[in-house]
N, C-alpha and C positions, 0 to 999 in steps of 0.2 A: 405437494406441488412439484411439477416436473420442469426441469430446464433442458430436457432432452434435445440434443442437437444444436443448442444455442451457442452463438459466439458471445464472449464477454470482452468487449473492446474498451468500454468506458463504464465507469460506475453508473452513468446515466442509463445504461442498458438494463439496470436492475431496479425494480420498483420497491417501495417500502415493504409490501407484502412478501415479495420474493426474498428480500433481505432477511425478514423475520423467519421465513421458511428455511433459508440457508443456516441461520443461527440455530434453529431447532435441530436440523440435520447434523450440524457440527457437534452439538452437545451429545446427540445420540451416538456419534461415532467415537467419542472420547475413550471408551473402554478399549478400542482397537488401535489407539495411537502408540501403544507400546507393544502391540502384538500384531495380529493380521486377521483380515476377513476377506474371503475370496469373492467379493461382489463384482470385481472387475477382472476376474481371471480370463485370460485370452485377449484382453484389450492392451493396446500399445499407445503410449504417450511419447510424442517427439518433443524434446526440449531444444529449441533453437535460440541460443543466447549469443547475440552479437555485441553484448556489453557485459562487463564484469558483474558478477553477483555471487553472494554467498548464501544468504538466508532464503531468498526467493527460489533460487535453483534447487538447493538442497531440500527445501520445504516441499516443492512440487514433486521432486523425485521420491522423497520419503512417503508422501501422501499416496502416490500411485502404487508403491511397493506394499504399503500397509493394506491397500485395498485389493491386493492380489494381482495387479497388472504389471506390465513390463515397460521399461523406459529405454529409448534410444535418443540420440541427438549429439550436440556439441556445445562447447562453451568458448570455442576459439575458432572463428571463421577462417583463419589462415590455414587451418588443416583440412578445409573442405575444398570442393571444386570451385568455390567462389574465388579462391586464390589464383585459379587459372583463367578467371574472367567470366565465369558463369554468373548470370544475373540472379538477383534475389528471387524473382518470380519463378525462374526455372528451377532454382534450388527447392523452393517450397512445393512446387508441383511434383517434383520427384519424391520428396518426403511424404507427400500425401498418399502415395502408394504403399507406404510402409506402416502408417499409423492410423489411429482412430481419433486422435485429437492432437493439435499442435499448440504448444505453449511457447510464445515468442517474447523475447526482450530485445529492444533495438534502440539505438541512440536517437533515431529520427522519429518525430511525431508523425503519425499517419501510417507508419510502416505496418503496424498490426492490422489496421483496417484494410490496407492494400492486400495483405496476405489473406485475410478473411474473404475478400472479394475474389481472390484468385483460386481458392480451393473449395472443395465440397464438404470437407470435414470441419468440425468445430475448431475455433481458434480462441485461445485465451491470451489476453494481453498481460504479460508479466512485467510491464514497464516500458513506456515509449516516450522518448523526448523528455521535455520538462513539464509536460502537461497531464499525463495519464498513467495511473497505476491502480487499476480497479481492485485487484485482489489484496493490495495493501490497505486500501480503504475499507474493504469488507473485514479485514483482520482488525483494524482499528475500531471499527464500529462494533464488532463482536466483542472485543475486549472491554469496551465501555459497557455494553449491554450485559455481559457476564458479571463484571465486577460491581456495577452499580444497580443492576436489575432493571434498568431503564435507560433511555436516551432522552426522551422528552423532558423538558424542564431544566436541563443542565446548562451550565456556562462553561464553554470550552475556550481556553486561552492558547493561542498559537504563538510560539516564540522562535525567532531565528530567520531563516531564509524562506520568505513567503512568496517570493517572485519566481524562483527557479525550481522549487520543490514540487515534484509531481505528486508526492505523497500528500502534501498539504492541499493542493488543489483538488485532488480526488476525494480526500476526506471531507473537505468543505462541501463539495457537491453531494456526497453521500449524506451528510448531516442535514442538508436542505430537505430531506424527506421527513425530518423530525422537527419538533419545536424546541430549538436551542438558541442560546445567546452566544455571540461570537466576540472574542477580544483578540486583536492582532498586534503583536509587539515585534518590531523589526527595525533595523537601520533604514534610513530613508531610501537608500539605494536598493533595498530588498523588500520594499513594501509590496502589498498585494497588487497584482496586475489590474488594470482598470476593468477588463472584461469580467474578472471575478467579482469585483465590487458591484458591477452592473447586475450580475446574476443574483447577488444578495439583495440588491434594491428591488429587482423584479419580483422577488419572493416576499418583499415587505419584511425582511429579516433585519433585526437590529444588530449593529456591530460597532465596536469601538476600536480605533487605531491609536497606537502610542509608539514612541521611540524608546521608552524606558520601562522597566519592570517595577512598578510601584507596589508598596505594601497594600494599597487599596485594591489593586487589580488582583493580586495574589489571594487576598481574603475572599474575593467573590468567586474564584475559580473552583469548579468541580474537577476539571481535567486541565492539565498543562501538557501541551503537545510540543515537544522540543525537536527542532531539526538542526542538522549541521549546515554550515555555510559551505556550499558545494563548489569547490575549486573547478571541477570539470565542466560546470555550466557557464562559466564566465568566458566571454569572448576576449575581453581585455584583462590580462593578468594584473594590471595596476588597480583595476576596480576591486578585484579580489583582495589585494593587499590592504585596501582601505578599510575593509570590513571583517577580515578574518579574526577570529578570537574575540570579537567585540561583544558577544552576548553569551553569557554562561549562567545556568541555573545552579545555585549553590545552597548549602545547608542554611546559610544566613537568610536567604529568601524564604525558606520553608518555615522559619519561625512564625510567619504570619499566615500560614496555610491552615485550611480546615483539616480536621482530623482524618476525614475520609477522602482527601485530595488524591487523585491519581496522576502520576507522571508517566507519560508515554513518549516513546521515541522510535521512529521506524528503523533506526540503526543503518549503517555503522555510525558510531559517535567518534568525535575527535576530542575537542576540549570544551564543548558547549554544555556538558552535563557533569557536575561534580561526582566523582566515583563514590564519595561518601554517601550519596543518596541511595546507592545500591543496597545499603544495609537497612534502609528504612521501609516502613509499610507503604510509603508513597510510591515506591518504585514498582512499576508493573511492566516495564519494557522487555524483560526476559520472559515473563509470562505471556506477553504479547506475541513473542516468537512461537511459543507452543500453541497459542490460539490460532496463529496463522496456519499451522499444520492442520488443525481441525477444519478450518474454513476451506482450505484447498482440498482436503479429503471430501468434504461435503459437496463442493463445486464439481469435482470430477465425477463423483457418484451420480449427482443429479443430471449432469450433462450426458453421461455415457450409459445410463440405464433408463 
């Protein structure tokens, strides 16, 4: 299956069949994740990061280089002509002349779509606003699929910031392509947005919401997806102070877990995930980072060939 020339702005742009094709391609590219294959030799990827990033930026850069392509771009807009007053659209239309694909990260929702509408080359959204992060969702889905051998029939428990986390929203939308049960645990201030609940209801998908992480909920979970409470998403600092550090997954919680439970986290983490869990078989979040490289290699190859 080809994604040649496609924009990936939202996880909704990718069907279940396309997801499974991406997973198959990612698996086939694993032997080259520590070496190189020249399938994209002569191709150039532009990384336009208007927001801080470690994993996503380095993952895309590594993916392109492993595939034999080249990388240009920036991670600090203050060193570009935008600091002189150039508009975002003018900047991307200039970059379009130098690259075969643009990967953009931006603090404003809708920025990636606007850029895709302005240029003729493919655009991949590497995170925009508080709502959309499709390649993180594909990474999370692939991690579950690789480690569990399936996605259908699982119970996925989300813990932490469910209101502002674009990784959470994108993963939920991705999981709606499969038959899963949802559990949402968060402070009242950070519960799911109403429009996300409505998406779940429209799909006829069962879900449970709670404000505390009980033994019963842990026992039923196949996957626990932990997110940090994101200071940068709060308009009111006092609201952040009310909830920071309020939810943490600990070894005590995992006393009640299934033997094959997976703990995922999009990272970075602060204090919401006990570091002792790193030493257990439950911890898959660093493997998740590696799987993200494979997924981005697959996406770039499928879009550019």
